[in-house]
C-alpha positions, 0 to 999 in steps of 0.5 A, a space after each residue: 270803579 269799573 265802567 258799567 254799561 248805561 243800560 245796567 241799573 243799580 238795584 237796591 240789592 247792589 247797594 245793600 251788598 256794597 254797604 254790608 261789604 264796607 261795614 264789614 271792613 270797618 267792623 274788622 278794623 274796630 275789632 282789631 283796634 279794640 284792645 289798644 283803645 281799651 288799654 289807652 282808656 284805662 291808662 288815661 283814667 288811672 293817670 287822671 286819678 293819680 294827678 288829681 290825688 297828687 294835686 289834692 295833696 299839694 293843695 291840702 299841704 299848702 292851705 292847711 294851718 299849722 297848730 302848735 300847742 304849748 304846755 305851760 
């Protein structure tokens, strides 16, 4: 920050301009990272779905009864 003279007051417009500048920088970074975030979220959902399916198959095979029918 630059040193300012004590007689110069900071106005509401100065604060709003600085906040808009900072918010603009953050918005630009979010927009740049959005494709990577969406791709990561989709991959995570798919991975959870596949793991749940495989875990369910494993439990189903382990807990299912084997019924043998014999004809006399």
